DSSP file (Angstrom, degrees, kcal/mol; ACC not computed):
  #  RESIDUE AA STRUCTURE BP1 BP2  ACC     N-H-->O    O-->H-N    N-H-->O    O-->H-N    TCO  KAPPA ALPHA  PHI   PSI    X-CA   Y-CA   Z-CA
    1    1 A M              0   0    0      0, 0.0     3,-0.1     0, 0.0     0, 0.0   0.000 360.0 360.0 360.0 135.8  161.8  -82.1  173.1
    2    2 A A        -     0   0    0      1,-0.2     2,-0.1     0, 0.0     0, 0.0  -0.258 360.0 -75.6 -67.8 161.2  158.8  -83.1  171.0
    3    3 A Y        -     0   0    0      1,-0.0     2,-0.4     0, 0.0    -1,-0.2  -0.370  51.3-166.9 -60.9 133.9  158.8  -86.4  169.3
    4    4 A L        -     0   0    0     -3,-0.1     2,-0.0    -2,-0.1    -1,-0.0  -0.991  13.7-135.1-124.1 131.9  161.0  -86.5  166.2
    5    5 A S     >  -     0   0    0     -2,-0.4     4,-2.2     1,-0.1     5,-0.2  -0.317  32.4-104.6 -73.1 166.8  161.0  -89.2  163.6
    6    6 A D  H  > S+     0   0    0      1,-0.2     4,-2.2     2,-0.2     5,-0.2   0.917 123.3  51.7 -58.1 -43.2  164.2  -90.5  162.3
    7    7 A R  H  > S+     0   0    0      1,-0.2     4,-2.6     2,-0.2    -1,-0.2   0.922 108.6  50.1 -60.9 -45.1  163.7  -88.6  159.0
    8    8 A Q  H  > S+     0   0    0      1,-0.2     4,-2.3     2,-0.2    -1,-0.2   0.886 109.0  52.3 -63.0 -38.4  163.1  -85.3  160.9
    9    9 A R  H  X S+     0   0    0     -4,-2.2     4,-1.4     2,-0.2    -1,-0.2   0.925 110.8  47.1 -62.7 -43.9  166.3  -85.8  163.0
   10   10 A V  H  X S+     0   0    0     -4,-2.2     4,-2.4     2,-0.2    -2,-0.2   0.905 110.4  52.8 -65.6 -40.7  168.3  -86.3  159.9
   11   11 A E  H  X S+     0   0    0     -4,-2.6     4,-1.3     1,-0.2    -1,-0.2   0.917 109.7  48.1 -59.9 -43.2  166.8  -83.3  158.3
   12   12 A L  H  < S+     0   0    0     -4,-2.3    -1,-0.2     1,-0.2    -2,-0.2   0.785 113.9  48.7 -68.3 -26.2  167.7  -81.2  161.3
   13   13 A H  H  X S+     0   0    0     -4,-1.4     4,-1.6    -5,-0.2    -2,-0.2   0.834 104.0  60.7 -78.0 -36.4  171.2  -82.6  161.1
   14   14 A L  H  X S+     0   0    0     -4,-2.4     4,-2.9     1,-0.2     5,-0.3   0.894  95.4  58.2 -64.8 -43.4  171.7  -82.0  157.4
   15   15 A V  H  X S+     0   0    0     -4,-1.3     4,-2.1     1,-0.2     5,-0.2   0.948 111.1  40.0 -57.8 -53.8  171.3  -78.2  157.4
   16   16 A P  H  > S+     0   0    0      0, 0.0     4,-2.5     0, 0.0    -1,-0.2   0.866 115.3  53.5 -65.6 -31.4  174.1  -77.4  159.8
   17   17 A M  H  X S+     0   0    0     -4,-1.6     4,-1.9     2,-0.2    -2,-0.2   0.905 108.3  49.1 -68.2 -39.6  176.3  -80.1  158.2
   18   18 A L  H  X S+     0   0    0     -4,-2.9     4,-1.3     1,-0.2    -1,-0.2   0.925 114.0  46.4 -63.0 -43.3  175.9  -78.6  154.8
   19   19 A L  H  X S+     0   0    0     -4,-2.1     4,-2.5    -5,-0.3    -2,-0.2   0.876 107.6  57.2 -66.1 -37.5  176.7  -75.2  156.1
   20   20 A L  H  X S+     0   0    0     -4,-2.5     4,-2.9     1,-0.2     5,-0.2   0.895 102.6  54.8 -60.9 -39.7  179.7  -76.6  158.0
   21   21 A G  H  X S+     0   0    0     -4,-1.9     4,-2.2     1,-0.2    -1,-0.2   0.897 109.2  47.8 -59.3 -40.6  181.1  -77.9  154.7
   22   22 A V  H  X S+     0   0    0     -4,-1.3     4,-2.4     2,-0.2    -2,-0.2   0.921 112.7  48.2 -65.9 -44.7  180.9  -74.4  153.3
   23   23 A V  H  X S+     0   0    0     -4,-2.5     4,-1.7     2,-0.2    -2,-0.2   0.938 113.9  46.0 -63.2 -46.9  182.6  -72.9  156.3
   24   24 A I  H  < S+     0   0    0     -4,-2.9    -1,-0.2     1,-0.2    -2,-0.2   0.922 120.5  38.6 -63.2 -44.3  185.4  -75.4  156.4
   25   25 A A  H  < S+     0   0    0     -4,-2.2    -1,-0.2    -5,-0.2    -2,-0.2   0.772 122.9  40.6 -77.3 -26.0  186.1  -75.2  152.6
   26   26 A G  H  < S+     0   0    0     -4,-2.4     2,-0.3    -5,-0.2    -2,-0.2   0.583  81.4 106.5-105.9  -9.4  185.5  -71.5  152.3
   27   27 A V     <  -     0   0    0     -4,-1.7    -4,-0.0    -5,-0.2     0, 0.0  -0.528  52.1-155.4 -77.5 135.2  187.1  -69.8  155.2
   28   28 A N  S    S+     0   0    0      1,-0.3    -1,-0.1    -2,-0.3    -3,-0.0   0.872  88.4  32.3 -74.1 -38.2  190.4  -67.9  154.5
   29   29 A D    >   -     0   0    0      1,-0.1     3,-2.0     2,-0.0     6,-0.3  -0.860  64.2-173.9-124.9  94.8  191.7  -68.1  158.1
   30   30 A P  T 3  S+     0   0    0      0, 0.0    -1,-0.1     0, 0.0    -2,-0.1   0.696  86.6  57.0 -63.6 -17.5  190.6  -71.3  159.9
   31   31 A D  T 3  S+     0   0    0      4,-0.1    -2,-0.0     5,-0.1     0, 0.0   0.468  77.3 117.8 -91.7  -1.7  192.2  -70.0  163.1
   32   32 A H  S <> S-     0   0    0     -3,-2.0     4,-2.4     1,-0.1     3,-0.3  -0.416  74.1-124.4 -64.1 139.3  190.1  -66.8  163.1
   33   33 A P  H  > S+     0   0    0      0, 0.0     4,-2.6     0, 0.0     5,-0.2   0.860 110.6  52.5 -55.8 -38.0  187.9  -66.7  166.2
   34   34 A D  H  > S+     0   0    0      2,-0.2     4,-2.7     1,-0.2     5,-0.2   0.903 109.4  49.5 -64.2 -40.3  184.7  -66.3  164.1
   35   35 A A  H  > S+     0   0    0     -3,-0.3     4,-2.2    -6,-0.3    -1,-0.2   0.928 113.6  45.4 -64.8 -44.7  185.6  -69.3  162.0
   36   36 A K  H  X S+     0   0    0     -4,-2.4     4,-2.3     2,-0.2    -2,-0.2   0.918 114.6  47.9 -64.8 -43.5  186.2  -71.5  165.1
   37   37 A E  H  X S+     0   0    0     -4,-2.6     4,-2.7    -5,-0.2    -2,-0.2   0.909 110.8  51.4 -64.4 -42.2  183.1  -70.2  166.8
   38   38 A C  H  X S+     0   0    0     -4,-2.7     4,-2.5     1,-0.2     5,-0.2   0.921 110.8  48.2 -62.1 -44.2  181.0  -70.8  163.7
   39   39 A Q  H  X S+     0   0    0     -4,-2.2     4,-2.5     2,-0.2    -1,-0.2   0.919 111.7  49.9 -62.1 -43.0  182.3  -74.4  163.3
   40   40 A R  H  X S+     0   0    0     -4,-2.3     4,-2.2     1,-0.2    -2,-0.2   0.923 112.3  47.7 -60.4 -45.2  181.6  -75.0  167.0
   41   41 A L  H  X S+     0   0    0     -4,-2.7     4,-2.5     2,-0.2    -2,-0.2   0.902 112.2  48.9 -64.0 -42.2  178.0  -73.7  166.7
   42   42 A L  H  X S+     0   0    0     -4,-2.5     4,-2.3     2,-0.2    -1,-0.2   0.892 111.3  49.5 -67.4 -39.1  177.3  -75.7  163.5
   43   43 A L  H  X S+     0   0    0     -4,-2.5     4,-1.7     2,-0.2    -1,-0.2   0.899 111.3  49.9 -64.8 -39.4  178.6  -78.9  165.1
   44   44 A D  H  X S+     0   0    0     -4,-2.2     4,-1.6    -5,-0.2    -2,-0.2   0.922 112.1  47.4 -63.0 -44.1  176.4  -78.2  168.2
   45   45 A A  H  < S+     0   0    0     -4,-2.5    -2,-0.2     1,-0.2    -1,-0.2   0.863 110.9  52.2 -65.0 -35.9  173.4  -77.7  165.9
   46   46 A A  H  < S+     0   0    0     -4,-2.3    -1,-0.2     1,-0.2    -2,-0.2   0.820 113.0  44.3 -70.4 -30.6  174.2  -80.9  164.0
   47   47 A E  H >< S+     0   0    0     -4,-1.7     3,-2.2     1,-0.2     4,-0.5   0.744  92.6  84.1 -82.6 -25.6  174.4  -82.9  167.2
   48   48 A A  G >< S+     0   0    0     -4,-1.6     3,-1.3     1,-0.3     4,-0.3   0.830  82.0  58.3 -52.2 -42.5  171.2  -81.4  168.8
   49   49 A P  G 3  S+     0   0    0      0, 0.0    -1,-0.3     0, 0.0     3,-0.1   0.678 112.1  42.9 -64.7 -12.8  168.7  -83.7  167.1
   50   50 A F  G X  S+     0   0    0     -3,-2.2     3,-2.1     1,-0.1    -2,-0.2   0.388  79.2 104.1-112.2   2.1  170.4  -86.8  168.6
   51   51 A K  T <  S+     0   0    0     -3,-1.3    -1,-0.1    -4,-0.5    -3,-0.1   0.800  84.6  46.6 -58.7 -31.5  171.1  -85.6  172.1
   52   52 A D  T 3  S+     0   0    0     -4,-0.3    -1,-0.3    -3,-0.1     2,-0.3   0.325  97.2  97.1 -93.9   9.4  168.3  -87.7  173.6
   53   53 A M    <   -     0   0    0     -3,-2.1     2,-0.2     4,-0.0    -3,-0.1  -0.680  61.2-141.7-102.5 152.5  169.2  -90.9  171.7
   54   54 A R     >  -     0   0    0     -2,-0.3     4,-2.0     1,-0.1     3,-0.5  -0.672  38.4 -62.9-102.9 162.4  171.2  -93.9  172.7
   55   55 A E  T  4 S+     0   0    0      1,-0.3    -1,-0.1    -2,-0.2     0, 0.0  -0.520 110.6  25.3 -74.9 152.5  173.6  -95.9  170.7
   56   56 A P  T  > S+     0   0    0      0, 0.0     4,-2.1     0, 0.0    -1,-0.3  -0.983 122.6  53.6 -87.8   0.8  173.5  -97.6  168.3
   57   57 A F  H  > S+     0   0    0     -3,-0.5     4,-2.1     1,-0.2    -2,-0.2   0.893 106.8  53.8 -63.6 -40.2  170.5  -95.7  167.0
   58   58 A R  H  X S+     0   0    0     -4,-2.0     4,-2.2     1,-0.2    -1,-0.2   0.948 110.9  44.4 -59.4 -51.3  172.2  -92.4  167.3
   59   59 A S  H  > S+     0   0    0      1,-0.2     4,-2.5     2,-0.2    -1,-0.2   0.864 109.3  57.7 -63.5 -36.2  175.2  -93.4  165.2
   60   60 A K  H  X S+     0   0    0     -4,-2.1     4,-1.9     1,-0.2    -1,-0.2   0.925 109.7  43.5 -60.5 -44.9  172.9  -95.1  162.7
   61   61 A L  H  X S+     0   0    0     -4,-2.1     4,-2.4     2,-0.2    -2,-0.2   0.870 111.6  53.3 -71.2 -36.2  171.0  -91.8  162.0
   62   62 A I  H  X S+     0   0    0     -4,-2.2     4,-2.4     2,-0.2    -2,-0.2   0.917 109.4  49.5 -63.7 -41.3  174.3  -89.8  161.9
   63   63 A R  H  X S+     0   0    0     -4,-2.5     4,-2.6     2,-0.2    -2,-0.2   0.896 108.7  53.1 -63.2 -39.1  175.6  -92.1  159.3
   64   64 A R  H  X S+     0   0    0     -4,-1.9     4,-2.2     1,-0.2    -2,-0.2   0.928 110.8  46.7 -61.2 -44.6  172.4  -91.8  157.3
   65   65 A G  H  X S+     0   0    0     -4,-2.4     4,-2.6     1,-0.2    -2,-0.2   0.887 110.7  52.6 -62.9 -39.6  172.8  -88.0  157.4
   66   66 A H  H  X S+     0   0    0     -4,-2.4     4,-2.8     2,-0.2    -2,-0.2   0.910 108.4  50.2 -63.9 -42.6  176.4  -88.3  156.4
   67   67 A R  H  X S+     0   0    0     -4,-2.6     4,-2.4     2,-0.2    -2,-0.2   0.927 112.3  46.9 -62.0 -44.5  175.5  -90.4  153.4
   68   68 A A  H  X S+     0   0    0     -4,-2.2     4,-2.5     2,-0.2     5,-0.3   0.920 112.8  50.2 -62.9 -43.2  172.9  -87.9  152.3
   69   69 A H  H  X S+     0   0    0     -4,-2.6     4,-1.8     1,-0.2    -2,-0.2   0.936 111.3  48.1 -59.3 -48.6  175.4  -85.1  152.8
   70   70 A E  H  X S+     0   0    0     -4,-2.8     4,-1.2     1,-0.2    -1,-0.2   0.908 113.1  48.6 -60.2 -43.4  178.0  -86.8  150.8
   71   71 A E  H  < S+     0   0    0     -4,-2.4     3,-0.3     1,-0.2    -2,-0.2   0.939 114.4  42.1 -65.9 -47.3  175.6  -87.6  147.9
   72   72 A V  H  < S+     0   0    0     -4,-2.5    -1,-0.2     1,-0.2    -2,-0.2   0.755 119.0  44.7 -76.3 -21.6  174.1  -84.2  147.5
   73   73 A T  H >X S+     0   0    0     -4,-1.8     3,-1.2    -5,-0.3     4,-0.9   0.592  85.4  94.0 -96.1 -10.0  177.4  -82.3  147.9
   74   74 A A  G >< S+     0   0    0     -4,-1.2     3,-1.0    -3,-0.3     4,-0.4   0.882  84.1  50.8 -50.5 -46.6  179.5  -84.6  145.6
   75   75 A P  G 34 S+     0   0    0      0, 0.0     3,-0.4     0, 0.0    -1,-0.3   0.790 111.8  48.9 -64.5 -23.7  179.0  -82.4  142.5
   76   76 A Y  G <4 S+     0   0    0     -3,-1.2    -2,-0.2     1,-0.2    10,-0.1   0.527  98.7  65.4 -95.3  -6.6  180.1  -79.3  144.3
   77   77 A R  S << S+     0   0    0     -3,-1.0    -1,-0.2    -4,-0.9    -3,-0.1   0.519  79.9 107.4 -89.9  -6.0  183.2  -80.7  145.9
   78   78 A E  S >  S-     0   0    0     -4,-0.4     3,-1.5    -3,-0.4     0, 0.0  -0.294  86.7 -80.2 -70.2 157.5  184.8  -81.1  142.4
   79   79 A E  T 3  S+     0   0    0      1,-0.2    -1,-0.1     3,-0.0     3,-0.1  -0.271 113.8  28.4 -56.5 137.3  187.6  -78.8  141.4
   80   80 A G  T 3  S+     0   0    0      1,-0.3     2,-0.4    -3,-0.1    -1,-0.2   0.286  82.2 127.4  96.7 -10.1  186.5  -75.4  140.1
   81   81 A H    <   -     0   0    0     -3,-1.5     2,-0.4    -5,-0.1    -1,-0.3  -0.660  60.2-124.2 -82.6 135.2  183.3  -75.0  142.1
   82   82 A R     >  -     0   0    0     -2,-0.4     4,-1.6     1,-0.2     5,-0.1  -0.643   9.1-152.1 -81.5 127.4  183.0  -71.8  144.1
   83   83 A V  H  > S+     0   0    0     -2,-0.4     4,-2.3     1,-0.2    -1,-0.2   0.871  96.7  56.8 -66.4 -37.1  182.4  -72.3  147.8
   84   84 A D  H  > S+     0   0    0      1,-0.2     4,-2.1     2,-0.2    -1,-0.2   0.864 104.4  53.1 -64.7 -33.2  180.6  -69.0  148.0
   85   85 A K  H  > S+     0   0    0      2,-0.2     4,-2.4     1,-0.2    -1,-0.2   0.911 108.0  49.8 -66.2 -41.4  178.2  -70.1  145.3
   86   86 A V  H  X S+     0   0    0     -4,-1.6     4,-2.3     1,-0.2    -2,-0.2   0.898 109.1  53.2 -63.4 -39.5  177.4  -73.3  147.3
   87   87 A G  H  X S+     0   0    0     -4,-2.3     4,-1.6     1,-0.2    -1,-0.2   0.906 109.8  47.3 -60.2 -41.8  176.9  -71.1  150.4
   88   88 A L  H  X S+     0   0    0     -4,-2.1     4,-1.9     2,-0.2    -2,-0.2   0.862 108.5  55.0 -68.8 -35.7  174.4  -69.0  148.4
   89   89 A M  H  X S+     0   0    0     -4,-2.4     4,-2.3     1,-0.2    -2,-0.2   0.923 108.1  49.4 -60.4 -43.2  172.6  -72.1  147.2
   90   90 A L  H  X S+     0   0    0     -4,-2.3     4,-3.0     1,-0.2     5,-0.3   0.844 104.5  59.2 -66.2 -32.7  172.2  -73.2  150.8
   91   91 A Y  H  X S+     0   0    0     -4,-1.6     4,-2.3     2,-0.2    -1,-0.2   0.950 109.4  43.2 -57.2 -48.3  170.8  -69.8  151.6
   92   92 A W  H  X S+     0   0    0     -4,-1.9     4,-2.1     2,-0.2    66,-0.3   0.876 114.5  49.5 -68.6 -38.0  168.0  -70.3  149.1
   93   93 A V  H  X S+     0   0    0     -4,-2.3     4,-2.2     2,-0.2    -1,-0.2   0.942 113.4  46.2 -65.2 -46.2  167.4  -73.9  150.2
   94   94 A L  H  X S+     0   0    0     -4,-3.0     4,-2.4     1,-0.2     5,-0.3   0.874 109.6  55.1 -64.6 -36.5  167.2  -72.9  153.8
   95   95 A K  H  X S+     0   0    0     -4,-2.3     4,-2.9    -5,-0.3    -1,-0.2   0.929 109.3  46.9 -60.8 -44.9  164.9  -70.0  152.9
   96   96 A A  H  X S+     0   0    0     -4,-2.1     4,-1.0     1,-0.2     6,-0.3   0.909 113.4  48.8 -62.4 -42.2  162.5  -72.4  151.2
   97   97 A I  H  <>S+     0   0    0     -4,-2.2     6,-1.5     1,-0.2     5,-1.3   0.857 119.7  36.7 -67.9 -36.1  162.6  -74.8  154.2
   98   98 A T  H ><5S+     0   0    0     -4,-2.4     3,-1.6     4,-0.2    -2,-0.2   0.794 104.9  67.1 -89.9 -29.4  162.0  -72.0  156.8
   99   99 A D  H 3<5S+     0   0    0     -4,-2.9    -2,-0.2     1,-0.3    -1,-0.2   0.853 108.0  41.0 -58.9 -34.2  159.6  -69.9  154.8
  100  100 A C  T 3<5S-     0   0    0     -4,-1.0    -1,-0.3    -5,-0.2    -2,-0.2   0.319 115.2-116.8 -96.3   8.5  157.0  -72.6  154.9
  101  101 A D  T < 5S+     0   0    0     -3,-1.6    -3,-0.2     2,-0.3     3,-0.2   0.718  73.9 135.1  62.9  23.5  157.8  -73.4  158.6
  102  102 A Y  S   <S+     0   0    0     -5,-1.3     2,-0.4     1,-0.3    -4,-0.2   0.913  84.4  18.3 -63.0 -40.9  159.0  -76.9  157.7
  103  103 A V  S    S-     0   0    0     -6,-1.5     2,-0.5    -9,-0.1    -1,-0.3  -0.998  77.4-158.6-127.4 134.3  161.9  -76.1  160.0
  104  104 A V        -     0   0    0     -2,-0.4     2,-0.6    -3,-0.2    -6,-0.0  -0.964   9.5-148.6-113.8 125.6  161.8  -73.3  162.5
  105  105 A I        -     0   0    0     -2,-0.5     2,-0.0     6,-0.1    -2,-0.0  -0.837  19.0-127.3 -97.8 118.8  165.2  -71.9  163.7
  106  106 A G    >   -     0   0    0     -2,-0.6     3,-1.6     1,-0.1     6,-0.4  -0.340  14.8-124.8 -65.0 142.2  165.1  -70.7  167.2
  107  107 A E  T 3  S+     0   0    0      1,-0.3    -1,-0.1     5,-0.1    -2,-0.0   0.854 110.7  35.2 -56.6 -39.5  166.4  -67.1  167.8
  108  108 A D  T 3  S+     0   0    0      4,-0.1    -1,-0.3     5,-0.0    -2,-0.1   0.203  93.3 123.8-101.7  15.4  169.0  -68.2  170.4
  109  109 A S  S <> S-     0   0    0     -3,-1.6     4,-2.2     1,-0.1     5,-0.2  -0.316  73.7-116.5 -75.0 159.3  169.8  -71.6  168.8
  110  110 A S  H  > S+     0   0    0      1,-0.2     4,-2.2     2,-0.2     5,-0.2   0.879 116.5  55.1 -59.7 -38.7  173.3  -72.6  167.8
  111  111 A L  H  > S+     0   0    0      2,-0.2     4,-2.6     1,-0.2    -1,-0.2   0.934 107.9  47.2 -63.5 -45.3  172.2  -72.7  164.2
  112  112 A Q  H  > S+     0   0    0     -6,-0.4     4,-2.0     1,-0.2    -1,-0.2   0.906 111.3  51.4 -63.5 -40.7  170.9  -69.1  164.2
  113  113 A K  H  < S+     0   0    0     -4,-2.2     4,-0.4     1,-0.2    -1,-0.2   0.888 111.5  47.9 -63.4 -38.1  174.1  -67.9  165.9
  114  114 A A  H >X S+     0   0    0     -4,-2.2     4,-2.7     1,-0.2     3,-1.3   0.906 109.2  52.9 -67.8 -41.4  176.1  -69.6  163.2
  115  115 A L  H 3X S+     0   0    0     -4,-2.6     4,-2.4     1,-0.3    -2,-0.2   0.853 100.6  62.1 -61.9 -33.7  173.9  -68.1  160.5
  116  116 A D  H 3< S+     0   0    0     -4,-2.0    -1,-0.3     1,-0.2    -2,-0.2   0.706 112.3  37.9 -65.3 -18.4  174.6  -64.7  162.0
  117  117 A I  H <> S+     0   0    0     -3,-1.3     4,-1.0    -4,-0.4    -2,-0.2   0.816 118.9  46.7 -94.2 -42.5  178.3  -65.3  161.2
  118  118 A V  H  X S+     0   0    0     -4,-2.7     4,-1.0     2,-0.2     3,-0.4   0.944 106.2  53.9 -69.7 -50.6  177.9  -67.1  157.8
  119  119 A W  H >X S+     0   0    0     -4,-2.4     3,-1.1     1,-0.3     4,-0.6   0.905 107.7  49.1 -59.5 -45.9  175.4  -64.9  156.0
  120  120 A P  H >4 S+     0   0    0      0, 0.0     3,-0.8     0, 0.0     4,-0.4   0.861 107.2  57.7 -60.6 -31.8  177.3  -61.6  156.4
  121  121 A A  H 3< S+     0   0    0     -4,-1.0     3,-0.2    -3,-0.4    -2,-0.2   0.753 109.0  45.5 -68.2 -22.7  180.4  -63.4  155.1
  122  122 A L  H <X S+     0   0    0     -3,-1.1     4,-1.9    -4,-1.0     3,-0.5   0.470  84.9  97.7 -96.2  -3.2  178.5  -64.3  151.9
  123  123 A E  H <X S+     0   0    0     -3,-0.8     4,-0.9    -4,-0.6    -1,-0.2   0.871  79.4  53.4 -56.3 -42.7  177.1  -60.8  151.5
  124  124 A H  H >4 S+     0   0    0     -4,-0.4     3,-0.5     1,-0.2    -1,-0.2   0.884 110.6  47.5 -62.9 -37.3  179.8  -59.7  149.0
  125  125 A S  H >4 S+     0   0    0     -3,-0.5     3,-1.6     1,-0.2     7,-0.2   0.835 103.3  62.3 -70.8 -33.0  179.1  -62.7  146.8
  126  126 A A  H 3< S+     0   0    0     -4,-1.9    -1,-0.2     1,-0.3    -2,-0.2   0.733  96.0  61.4 -65.3 -21.0  175.3  -62.1  146.9
  127  127 A K  T << S+     0   0    0     -4,-0.9     2,-1.0    -3,-0.5    -1,-0.3   0.531  79.9  92.6 -83.8  -6.4  175.9  -58.8  145.2
  128  128 A V    <>  -     0   0    0     -3,-1.6     4,-2.6     1,-0.2     3,-0.4  -0.780  68.7-157.0 -89.2 101.7  177.3  -60.4  142.1
  129  129 A D  H  > S+     0   0    0     -2,-1.0     4,-2.8     1,-0.2     5,-0.2   0.863  86.4  47.0 -52.9 -49.5  174.2  -60.8  140.0
  130  130 A P  H  > S+     0   0    0      0, 0.0     4,-2.1     0, 0.0    -1,-0.2   0.894 114.6  48.8 -62.5 -35.7  175.3  -63.7  137.7
  131  131 A L  H  > S+     0   0    0     -3,-0.4     4,-2.4     2,-0.2    -2,-0.2   0.924 113.1  46.4 -66.8 -44.1  176.6  -65.6  140.7
  132  132 A M  H  X S+     0   0    0     -4,-2.6     4,-2.3    -7,-0.2    -1,-0.2   0.902 111.5  51.6 -65.7 -41.2  173.4  -65.1  142.7
  133  133 A A  H  X S+     0   0    0     -4,-2.8     4,-1.9    -5,-0.2    -1,-0.2   0.913 112.3  46.1 -61.9 -42.5  171.2  -66.0  139.7
  134  134 A S  H  X S+     0   0    0     -4,-2.1     4,-2.9    -5,-0.2     5,-0.2   0.893 110.6  53.2 -67.1 -39.7  173.2  -69.3  139.2
  135  135 A A  H  X S+     0   0    0     -4,-2.4     4,-2.4     2,-0.2    -2,-0.2   0.887 107.7  51.4 -63.4 -38.8  173.0  -70.0  143.0
  136  136 A K  H  X S+     0   0    0     -4,-2.3     4,-1.4     2,-0.2    -1,-0.2   0.933 113.0  45.2 -61.3 -45.3  169.2  -69.6  142.9
  137  137 A K  H  X S+     0   0    0     -4,-1.9     4,-1.2     1,-0.2    -2,-0.2   0.924 116.6  44.2 -65.6 -45.8  169.0  -72.0  140.0
  138  138 A Q  H  X S+     0   0    0     -4,-2.9     4,-2.3     1,-0.2    -1,-0.2   0.812 105.4  63.7 -71.0 -29.9  171.4  -74.6  141.5
  139  139 A G  H  X S+     0   0    0     -4,-2.4     4,-2.5    -5,-0.2    -1,-0.2   0.896 100.9  51.9 -59.0 -40.6  169.7  -74.2  144.9
  140  140 A K  H  X S+     0   0    0     -4,-1.4     4,-2.6     1,-0.2    -1,-0.2   0.918 108.6  50.3 -62.6 -42.6  166.5  -75.6  143.4
  141  141 A K  H  X S+     0   0    0     -4,-1.2     4,-2.2     1,-0.2    -2,-0.2   0.883 109.9  51.3 -63.0 -37.8  168.4  -78.6  142.0
  142  142 A L  H  X S+     0   0    0     -4,-2.3     4,-2.4     2,-0.2    -2,-0.2   0.926 110.9  46.9 -65.1 -45.3  169.9  -79.2  145.5
  143  143 A L  H  X S+     0   0    0     -4,-2.5     4,-2.4     2,-0.2    -2,-0.2   0.915 111.6  51.3 -63.5 -42.4  166.5  -79.1  147.2
  144  144 A V  H  X S+     0   0    0     -4,-2.6     4,-2.3     2,-0.2    -1,-0.2   0.899 109.4  51.1 -61.0 -40.5  165.1  -81.5  144.5
  145  145 A H  H  X S+     0   0    0     -4,-2.2     4,-1.3     2,-0.2    -2,-0.2   0.931 110.3  48.5 -62.7 -45.7  168.0  -83.9  145.1
  146  146 A L  H  <>S+     0   0    0     -4,-2.4     5,-2.4     1,-0.2    -2,-0.2   0.888 111.2  51.1 -60.4 -39.1  167.4  -83.8  148.9
  147  147 A Q  H ><5S+     0   0    0     -4,-2.4     3,-1.4     1,-0.2    -1,-0.2   0.859 103.7  57.3 -68.3 -35.4  163.7  -84.5  148.2
  148  148 A R  H 3<5S+     0   0    0     -4,-2.3    -1,-0.2     1,-0.3    -2,-0.2   0.821 104.5  53.9 -62.3 -29.5  164.6  -87.4  145.9
  149  149 A L  T 3<5S-     0   0    0     -4,-1.3    -1,-0.3    -3,-0.2    -2,-0.2   0.491 129.4 -99.8 -82.7  -3.5  166.4  -88.9  149.0
  150  150 A G  T < 5S+     0   0    0     -3,-1.4     2,-0.3     1,-0.3     3,-0.3   0.573  82.0 124.1 100.6  10.8  163.2  -88.5  151.0
  151  151 A Y      < +     0   0    0     -5,-2.4    -1,-0.3     1,-0.2    -2,-0.1  -0.798  68.1   8.8-109.6 148.9  164.0  -85.2  152.9
  152  152 A Y  S >  S-     0   0    0     -2,-0.3     3,-1.8     1,-0.2    -1,-0.2   0.844  80.0-168.1  57.7  39.6  162.1  -82.0  153.1
  153  153 A A  T 3   +     0   0    0     -3,-0.3    -1,-0.2     1,-0.3     3,-0.1  -0.310  67.2  15.7 -59.5 135.1  159.0  -83.5  151.3
  154  154 A G  T 3  S+     0   0    0      1,-0.3     2,-0.5    -2,-0.0    -1,-0.3   0.399  85.4 139.0  83.6  -3.7  156.5  -80.9  150.2
  155  155 A V    <   -     0   0    0     -3,-1.8     2,-0.4   -12,-0.1    -1,-0.3  -0.637  44.6-145.1 -76.4 123.9  158.8  -77.9  150.6
  156  156 A A        -     0   0    0     -2,-0.5     2,-0.4   -60,-0.2   -56,-0.1  -0.716  17.8-115.9 -89.3 139.1  158.3  -75.6  147.6
  157  157 A Y        -     0   0    0     -2,-0.4   -64,-0.1     1,-0.1   -17,-0.0  -0.622  30.9-174.3 -76.2 126.9  161.3  -73.7  146.3
  158  158 A T              0   0    0     -2,-0.4    -1,-0.1   -66,-0.3   -65,-0.1   0.291 360.0 360.0-110.3   8.1  160.7  -70.0  146.9
  159  159 A A              0   0    0    -23,-0.1    -1,-0.2   -67,-0.1   -23,-0.1   0.515 360.0 360.0 -72.0 360.0  163.7  -68.3  145.1
């Protein structure tokens, strides 16, 4: 593995953790094999940036990622927010992050395998124009919030 700064490790941890929150909150049947597999893959992807680290440094960075996750998702965990909309917001944020090659997702990576489960599950919501338009707008706010915290600097929103 190439050298990764602490910030880069947290950034690589954040994407699967944000998606995991959507999967956990939005799945109708948590015991469905696809739901379980998706969660396993996302947890594996979230752990990957820290596999070569020792304690206590590893736990320190995971806590940093957890704090960032909690802060940026707080507005969307309130009653009445649609989980599918948050999933679509993450689609647009991830698109911006990957379009400029800030993060490259390997074809056979755990994250890509999880996305292959998540994106088709959101397809029906993506066809609802007002929902998609709102998700695009809110996705930008989410990316800006992450950037205010020091993550994904220089990534332009492409929606």
